[in-house]
LOMARSE-463777 format. One record per residue: y, z, x of N, C-alpha, C in turn; chain; residue number from 0; residue in one letter. Coordinates in Angstrom, 2 decimals, always signed. Layout:
SITE;n.y;n.z;n.x;ca.y;ca.z;ca.x;c.y;c.z;c.x;mol;seq;type
SITE;Y;Z;X;Y;Z;X;Y;Z;X;A;NUM;a
...
***
This chain:
SITE;n.y;n.z;n.x;ca.y;ca.z;ca.x;c.y;c.z;c.x;mol;seq;type
SITE;-1.19;+0.00;+0.85;+0.00;+0.00;+0.00;+1.25;+0.00;+0.89;A;0;m
SITE;+2.32;-0.52;+0.35;+3.58;-0.59;+1.10;+4.36;+0.71;+0.96;A;1;s
SITE;+5.40;+0.84;+1.79;+6.26;+2.01;+1.71;+6.90;+2.10;+0.33;A;2;w
SITE;+7.22;+0.95;-0.27;+7.88;+0.94;-1.57;+6.96;+1.50;-2.65;A;3;f
SITE;+5.70;+1.14;-2.60;+4.73;+1.67;-3.57;+4.61;+3.18;-3.43;A;4;t
SITE;+4.52;+3.65;-2.18;+4.45;+5.10;-1.96;+5.73;+5.79;-2.42;A;5;y
SITE;+6.89;+5.16;-2.22;+8.15;+5.74;-2.66;+8.19;+5.85;-4.18;A;6;a
SITE;+7.70;+4.81;-4.88;+7.64;+4.87;-6.35;+6.69;+5.97;-6.82;A;7;l
SITE;+5.55;+6.09;-6.15;+4.62;+7.17;-6.49;+5.27;+8.53;-6.27;A;8;l
SITE;+5.99;+8.65;-5.17;+6.70;+9.90;-4.87;+7.69;+10.23;-5.98;A;9;s
SITE;+8.44;+9.24;-6.42;+9.42;+9.45;-7.49;+8.72;+9.88;-8.78;A;10;a
SITE;+7.61;+9.24;-9.09;+6.87;+9.60;-10.30;+6.33;+11.02;-10.23;A;11;g
SITE;+5.73;+11.36;-9.11;+5.21;+12.72;-8.95;+6.33;+13.75;-8.95;A;12;f
SITE;+7.47;+13.41;-8.34;+8.61;+14.34;-8.31;+9.14;+14.57;-9.73;A;13;a
SITE;+9.18;+13.52;-10.53;+9.61;+13.67;-11.91;+8.69;+14.60;-12.69;A;14;g
SITE;+7.40;+14.41;-12.52;+6.43;+15.29;-13.18;+6.54;+16.71;-12.64;A;15;a
SITE;+6.79;+16.84;-11.35;+6.93;+18.16;-10.73;+8.03;+18.96;-11.39;A;16;t
SITE;+9.16;+18.31;-11.65;+10.30;+19.02;-12.25;+9.92;+19.61;-13.61;A;17;a
SITE;+9.23;+18.83;-14.42;+8.87;+19.30;-15.76;+7.80;+20.39;-15.67;A;18;i
SITE;+6.78;+20.16;-14.87;+5.72;+21.15;-14.72;+6.25;+22.46;-14.14;A;19;l
SITE;+7.15;+22.36;-13.15;+7.74;+23.55;-12.54;+8.63;+24.29;-13.54;A;20;a
SITE;+9.40;+23.55;-14.32;+10.27;+24.19;-15.32;+9.45;+25.03;-16.29;A;21;k
SITE;+8.30;+24.51;-16.70;+7.41;+25.25;-17.60;+6.78;+26.42;-16.85;A;22;i
SITE;+6.32;+26.19;-15.63;+5.61;+27.21;-14.87;+6.46;+28.36;-14.38;A;23;g
SITE;+7.75;+28.14;-14.22;+8.61;+29.18;-13.66;+9.10;+30.17;-14.72;A;24;v
SITE;+8.82;+29.87;-15.98;+9.27;+30.74;-17.06;+8.58;+32.10;-16.99;A;25;q
SITE;+9.39;+33.14;-17.03;+8.86;+34.49;-17.12;+8.45;+35.14;-15.81;A;26;g
SITE;+8.62;+34.45;-14.69;+8.30;+35.04;-13.39;+9.43;+34.74;-12.41;A;27;i
SITE;+9.56;+35.53;-11.34;+10.60;+35.22;-10.35;+10.37;+33.84;-9.73;A;28;p
SITE;+11.46;+33.13;-9.49;+11.34;+31.78;-8.93;+10.71;+31.81;-7.54;A;29;s
SITE;+10.94;+32.88;-6.79;+10.34;+32.97;-5.46;+8.82;+33.08;-5.55;A;30;t
SITE;+8.34;+33.84;-6.53;+6.89;+33.96;-6.74;+6.31;+32.63;-7.18;A;31;l
SITE;+7.02;+31.94;-8.06;+6.55;+30.62;-8.52;+6.44;+29.66;-7.35;A;32;a
SITE;+7.40;+29.69;-6.45;+7.37;+28.81;-5.27;+6.18;+29.16;-4.38;A;33;t
SITE;+5.93;+30.44;-4.18;+4.81;+30.87;-3.34;+3.47;+30.46;-3.96;A;34;a
SITE;+3.33;+30.63;-5.26;+2.09;+30.24;-5.94;+1.89;+28.73;-5.82;A;35;v
SITE;+2.95;+27.98;-6.04;+2.87;+26.51;-5.91;+2.41;+26.13;-4.51;A;36;r
SITE;+2.96;+26.78;-3.51;+2.60;+26.49;-2.13;+1.13;+26.78;-1.85;A;37;t
SITE;+0.59;+27.81;-2.47;-0.84;+28.12;-2.31;-1.72;+26.98;-2.81;A;38;c
SITE;-1.26;+26.25;-3.80;-2.01;+25.10;-4.29;-1.83;+23.88;-3.39;A;39;f
SITE;-0.64;+23.74;-2.84;-0.34;+22.58;-2.01;-1.15;+22.57;-0.72;A;40;i
SITE;-1.26;+23.71;-0.07;-1.92;+23.77;+1.24;-3.37;+23.28;+1.21;A;41;l
SITE;-4.23;+23.83;+0.36;-5.62;+23.32;+0.36;-5.72;+21.87;-0.14;A;42;p
SITE;-4.84;+21.49;-1.07;-4.86;+20.12;-1.58;-4.56;+19.13;-0.45;A;43;f
SITE;-3.50;+19.40;+0.32;-3.13;+18.46;+1.38;-4.18;+18.44;+2.49;A;44;t
SITE;-4.76;+19.60;+2.81;-5.82;+19.61;+3.84;-7.05;+18.87;+3.36;A;45;w
SITE;-7.35;+18.92;+2.07;-8.47;+18.15;+1.54;-8.22;+16.65;+1.71;A;46;a
SITE;-7.00;+16.21;+1.46;-6.65;+14.80;+1.64;-6.79;+14.41;+3.12;A;47;v
SITE;-6.31;+15.27;+4.02;-6.43;+15.01;+5.47;-7.90;+14.88;+5.86;A;48;v
SITE;-8.74;+15.79;+5.37;-10.16;+15.77;+5.72;-10.85;+14.52;+5.17;A;49;l
SITE;-10.59;+14.19;+3.92;-11.21;+13.01;+3.32;-10.78;+11.73;+4.03;A;50;v
SITE;-9.51;+11.66;+4.40;-8.99;+10.47;+5.07;-9.40;+10.41;+6.54;A;51;a
SITE;-9.88;+11.53;+7.08;-10.27;+11.59;+8.48;-9.09;+11.71;+9.43;A;52;g
SITE;-7.92;+12.03;+8.89;-6.72;+12.10;+9.72;-6.67;+13.33;+10.63;A;53;d
SITE;-7.57;+14.28;+10.42;-7.61;+15.47;+11.27;-7.90;+15.12;+12.72;A;54;y
SITE;-8.49;+13.98;+12.97;-8.81;+13.55;+14.34;-7.56;+13.35;+15.19;A;55;r
SITE;-6.44;+13.09;+14.55;-5.18;+12.87;+15.26;-4.53;+14.18;+15.69;A;56;s
SITE;-5.07;+15.29;+15.27;-4.49;+16.60;+15.58;-4.40;+16.88;+17.06;A;57;g
SITE;-5.30;+16.34;+17.84;-5.27;+16.57;+19.29;-4.06;+15.91;+19.94;A;58;a
SITE;-3.42;+15.02;+19.26;-2.28;+14.27;+19.82;-0.93;+14.85;+19.41;A;59;h
SITE;-0.93;+16.02;+18.77;+0.33;+16.61;+18.33;+1.06;+17.20;+19.54;A;60;l
SITE;+2.27;+16.74;+19.77;+3.07;+17.26;+20.88;+3.85;+18.49;+20.42;A;61;s
SITE;+4.40;+19.20;+21.37;+5.24;+20.35;+21.03;+6.47;+19.91;+20.24;A;62;r
SITE;+7.01;+18.77;+20.63;+8.18;+18.23;+19.92;+7.82;+17.94;+18.46;A;63;r
SITE;+6.67;+17.30;+18.26;+6.22;+17.00;+16.90;+6.05;+18.28;+16.10;A;64;t
SITE;+5.40;+19.28;+16.69;+5.20;+20.55;+16.00;+6.52;+21.23;+15.68;A;65;l
SITE;+7.46;+21.18;+16.64;+8.77;+21.78;+16.41;+9.46;+21.13;+15.20;A;66;l
SITE;+9.51;+19.80;+15.19;+10.22;+19.13;+14.11;+9.48;+19.23;+12.77;A;67;f
SITE;+8.17;+19.22;+12.79;+7.43;+19.44;+11.55;+7.61;+20.87;+11.05;A;68;l
SITE;+7.68;+21.81;+11.97;+7.94;+23.20;+11.60;+9.32;+23.37;+10.98;A;69;g
SITE;+10.32;+22.76;+11.62;+11.68;+22.81;+11.06;+11.73;+22.13;+9.70;A;70;l
SITE;+11.03;+21.00;+9.58;+10.96;+20.30;+8.30;+10.30;+21.18;+7.24;A;71;s
SITE;+9.25;+21.88;+7.63;+8.58;+22.79;+6.70;+9.49;+23.92;+6.25;A;72;g
SITE;+10.28;+24.46;+7.18;+11.21;+25.53;+6.82;+12.28;+25.03;+5.85;A;73;a
SITE;+12.83;+23.85;+6.12;+13.84;+23.32;+5.21;+13.23;+22.93;+3.86;A;74;t
SITE;+11.98;+22.47;+3.88;+11.29;+22.18;+2.61;+11.13;+23.46;+1.80;A;75;t
SITE;+10.71;+24.52;+2.45;+10.55;+25.81;+1.76;+11.86;+26.30;+1.17;A;76;g
SITE;+12.93;+26.21;+1.93;+14.25;+26.61;+1.41;+14.67;+25.74;+0.24;A;77;l
SITE;+14.41;+24.44;+0.36;+14.73;+23.52;-0.73;+13.94;+23.88;-1.99;A;78;s
SITE;+12.65;+24.15;-1.84;+11.82;+24.50;-2.99;+12.30;+25.81;-3.63;A;79;w
SITE;+12.63;+26.79;-2.81;+13.11;+28.07;-3.35;+14.39;+27.86;-4.18;A;80;l
SITE;+15.31;+27.07;-3.63;+16.55;+26.80;-4.36;+16.30;+25.97;-5.62;A;81;a
SITE;+15.40;+25.00;-5.51;+15.08;+24.13;-6.65;+14.45;+24.92;-7.79;A;82;y
SITE;+13.49;+25.78;-7.47;+12.84;+26.56;-8.51;+13.81;+27.53;-9.17;A;83;f
SITE;+14.71;+28.11;-8.38;+15.71;+29.01;-8.96;+16.65;+28.21;-9.87;A;84;r
SITE;+17.06;+27.03;-9.42;+17.92;+26.19;-10.25;+17.21;+25.81;-11.54;A;85;a
SITE;+15.91;+25.47;-11.46;+15.16;+25.13;-12.68;+15.06;+26.32;-13.62;A;86;l
SITE;+14.97;+27.50;-13.05;+14.88;+28.70;-13.87;+16.20;+28.94;-14.61;A;87;q
SITE;+17.31;+28.58;-13.98;+18.62;+28.87;-14.55;+19.20;+27.72;-15.38;A;88;l
SITE;+18.77;+26.49;-15.11;+19.39;+25.35;-15.78;+18.38;+24.39;-16.34;A;89;g
SITE;+18.85;+23.42;-17.13;+17.94;+22.42;-17.71;+17.43;+21.45;-16.65;A;90;p
SITE;+16.16;+21.10;-16.74;+15.56;+20.17;-15.78;+16.29;+18.84;-15.75;A;91;a
SITE;+16.80;+18.41;-16.90;+17.51;+17.14;-16.97;+18.83;+17.15;-16.21;A;92;s
SITE;+19.33;+18.33;-15.84;+20.53;+18.43;-15.03;+20.18;+18.79;-13.59;A;93;h
SITE;+19.19;+19.65;-13.43;+18.83;+20.12;-12.08;+18.27;+18.97;-11.24;A;94;v
SITE;+17.35;+18.20;-11.80;+16.70;+17.14;-11.01;+17.69;+16.10;-10.47;A;95;a
SITE;+18.63;+15.59;-11.27;+19.58;+14.63;-10.71;+20.49;+15.24;-9.63;A;96;p
SITE;+20.90;+16.48;-9.82;+21.75;+17.13;-8.81;+20.95;+17.33;-7.52;A;97;i
SITE;+19.69;+17.67;-7.67;+18.81;+17.80;-6.49;+18.77;+16.50;-5.71;A;98;d
SITE;+18.86;+15.38;-6.40;+18.80;+14.08;-5.74;+20.09;+13.73;-5.01;A;99;k
SITE;+21.09;+14.61;-5.06;+22.27;+14.40;-4.23;+21.93;+14.56;-2.75;A;100;l
SITE;+20.70;+14.93;-2.48;+20.24;+14.93;-1.09;+20.24;+13.51;-0.54;A;101;s
SITE;+20.22;+12.52;-1.41;+20.21;+11.12;-0.96;+21.41;+10.77;-0.08;A;102;l
SITE;+22.65;+11.03;-0.52;+23.78;+10.69;+0.37;+23.70;+11.43;+1.71;A;103;p
SITE;+23.30;+12.68;+1.67;+23.18;+13.44;+2.91;+22.11;+12.83;+3.81;A;104;l
SITE;+20.99;+12.44;+3.23;+19.92;+11.81;+4.02;+20.40;+10.52;+4.67;A;105;t
SITE;+21.15;+9.72;+3.93;+21.65;+8.45;+4.47;+22.59;+8.70;+5.65;A;106;i
SITE;+23.48;+9.67;+5.52;+24.41;+9.99;+6.60;+23.66;+10.54;+7.81;A;107;v
SITE;+22.70;+11.43;+7.58;+21.91;+11.98;+8.68;+21.07;+10.91;+9.36;A;108;l
SITE;+20.50;+9.99;+8.57;+19.70;+8.90;+9.15;+20.57;+7.99;+10.00;A;109;a
SITE;+21.78;+7.72;+9.55;+22.69;+6.88;+10.34;+23.12;+7.61;+11.61;A;110;a
SITE;+23.38;+8.90;+11.49;+23.88;+9.68;+12.63;+22.81;+9.93;+13.68;A;111;t
SITE;+21.66;+10.40;+13.25;+20.64;+10.85;+14.21;+19.56;+9.81;+14.50;A;112;f
SITE;+19.28;+8.94;+13.55;+18.23;+7.94;+13.73;+18.80;+6.55;+13.98;A;113;l
SITE;+20.11;+6.45;+13.93;+20.79;+5.17;+14.16;+20.38;+4.09;+13.16;A;114;r
SITE;+20.07;+4.51;+11.94;+19.74;+3.55;+10.89;+21.04;+2.92;+10.37;A;115;e
SITE;+21.01;+1.64;+10.06;+22.25;+0.97;+9.64;+22.70;+1.39;+8.24;A;116;p
SITE;+24.02;+1.47;+8.08;+24.62;+1.74;+6.78;+25.36;+0.48;+6.36;A;117;m
SITE;+24.72;-0.32;+5.56;+25.32;-1.58;+5.11;+26.22;-1.31;+3.90;A;118;t
SITE;+27.13;-2.21;+3.62;+27.98;-2.05;+2.42;+27.13;-1.93;+1.14;A;119;p
SITE;+26.06;-2.68;+1.07;+25.19;-2.63;-0.11;+24.53;-1.25;-0.25;A;120;r
SITE;+24.07;-0.69;+0.87;+23.46;+0.65;+0.86;+24.48;+1.69;+0.43;A;121;l
SITE;+25.67;+1.61;+1.00;+26.72;+2.57;+0.67;+27.08;+2.48;-0.81;A;122;i
SITE;+27.21;+1.27;-1.32;+27.54;+1.09;-2.74;+26.44;+1.66;-3.63;A;123;a
SITE;+25.19;+1.39;-3.30;+24.08;+1.91;-4.09;+24.02;+3.42;-4.08;A;124;g
SITE;+24.22;+4.01;-2.93;+24.20;+5.47;-2.82;+25.36;+6.08;-3.60;A;125;v
SITE;+26.53;+5.47;-3.50;+27.67;+5.98;-4.26;+27.42;+5.91;-5.77;A;126;l
SITE;+26.82;+4.83;-6.22;+26.50;+4.71;-7.65;+25.47;+5.77;-8.08;A;127;l
SITE;+24.46;+5.99;-7.23;+23.46;+7.02;-7.55;+24.10;+8.41;-7.57;A;128;m
SITE;+24.98;+8.68;-6.62;+25.66;+9.97;-6.57;+26.54;+10.16;-7.81;A;129;a
SITE;+27.26;+9.11;-8.19;+28.09;+9.19;-9.41;+27.22;+9.46;-10.63;A;130;c
SITE;+26.08;+8.79;-10.71;+25.15;+9.02;-11.82;+24.66;+10.45;-11.87;A;131;g
SITE;+24.32;+11.00;-10.71;+23.86;+12.39;-10.66;+24.97;+13.33;-11.11;A;132;a
SITE;+26.18;+13.08;-10.65;+27.30;+13.95;-11.01;+27.67;+13.85;-12.49;A;133;l
SITE;+27.41;+12.70;-13.10;+27.69;+12.53;-14.52;+26.77;+13.40;-15.40;A;134;l
SITE;+25.66;+13.88;-14.86;+24.74;+14.70;-15.65;+25.25;+16.13;-15.80;A;135;t
SITE;+26.23;+16.51;-14.97;+26.77;+17.87;-15.02;+27.79;+17.96;-16.14;A;136;v
SITE;+27.73;+19.01;-16.88;+28.66;+19.20;-18.00;+30.05;+19.51;-17.50;A;137;r
***
């Protein structure tokens, strides 16, 4: 499958995640909900790694790779904690689009640190998406 197919799958799963999380976070602290969710994610992802045979690449993990994956994991955890708290406090139809304001930040960071190009078309599309997300706020 192409990157685009995986990106569409990611968007679909993320949309379902918002609704399932909104239902699941009711009546419990958002931090506990995040921790419980994480307990399900860990064995699920390791099962996928084992079935795919990708565990064989583990011997090639550098310290740099581990450092950046660790930092990515920490920021993911912080993002999830904030997202679950936001879902607990607000409607999913408002929280999810605002969460996607990470897109403009990602584009700027990718251009700055990864030297990815920022074309006029990309900038226009991101601005339109950001405006759409902001329009969901009352």
